[in-house]
C-alpha positions in Angstrom: 0.2 0.3 0.4 1.5 3.2 -1.2 0.4 5.9 1.0 2.3 8.8 -0.3 5.2 9.5 -2.7 7.3 12.1 -2.6 9.6 11.0 -5.7 11.9 9.3 -3.5 10.0 5.2 -3.6 13.0 2.8 -5.3 13.0 -0.9 -5.3 16.4 -1.7 -3.6 18.5 -3.8 -5.6 19.3 -7.2 -3.7 22.6 -5.7 -2.0 22.0 -2.5 -2.1 21.8 -0.7 1.3 20.6 3.0 0.6 19.3 5.4 -2.4 21.8 8.5 -2.7 20.0 11.9 -3.2 21.1 14.2 -6.1 22.3 17.4 -4.4 19.3 19.8 -6.6 16.5 16.8 -5.1 13.9 18.8 -3.4 13.3 16.8 -0.1 10.2 16.8 2.2 11.7 18.1 5.5 9.6 17.1 8.2 9.0 13.5 7.3 13.2 12.9 6.7 15.4 11.4 9.6 18.1 13.3 10.1 20.7 11.1 9.1 19.1 11.6 5.8 19.9 14.9 5.6 23.5 14.3 6.9 24.3 11.7 4.1 21.7 12.1 1.7 20.9 8.5 1.5 17.2 7.3 2.1 17.5 3.9 4.1 14.6 1.4 5.4 15.7 2.9 8.7 14.9 6.7 6.9 11.3 4.6 5.9 10.8 3.4 9.4 11.1 7.1 10.5 9.3 8.4 8.0 6.8 6.1 8.9 6.6 7.2 12.7 6.2 10.7 11.4 3.0 9.5 10.0 2.1 7.9 12.9 2.7 10.7 14.9 0.2 13.0 12.5 -2.5 10.1 12.5 -3.0 9.8 16.0 -1.9 13.8 17.1 -5.2 14.6 14.6 -2.5 16.1 11.8 -0.5 18.1 14.8 3.0 17.9 13.6 5.4 16.2 15.4 8.0 19.5 15.6 5.6 22.0 16.7 6.9 25.6 16.9 10.3 24.4 14.4 10.3 25.7 10.7 12.0 23.6 7.9 14.6 26.0 7.9 15.4 25.3 11.5 15.6 22.0 11.3 18.0 21.9 8.5 19.8 24.3 10.4 20.3 21.5 13.3 21.3 19.3 10.7 
């Protein structure tokens, strides 16, 4: 089941552990794991992080997991 796709969804090859992101690629900061912003790579672990953010949004009636923190501040903290 695909809930949403920001253009990052790819199927990993058999021995592939991560998908490298392009430098110019626009990213959904709110759902990205901190290591994804630093390493610019998506892994199964970063998928779990994004799922956790989604669950937070669902069970909090749409509240942002980082209340009061804008995307620019999140990126600056990396």
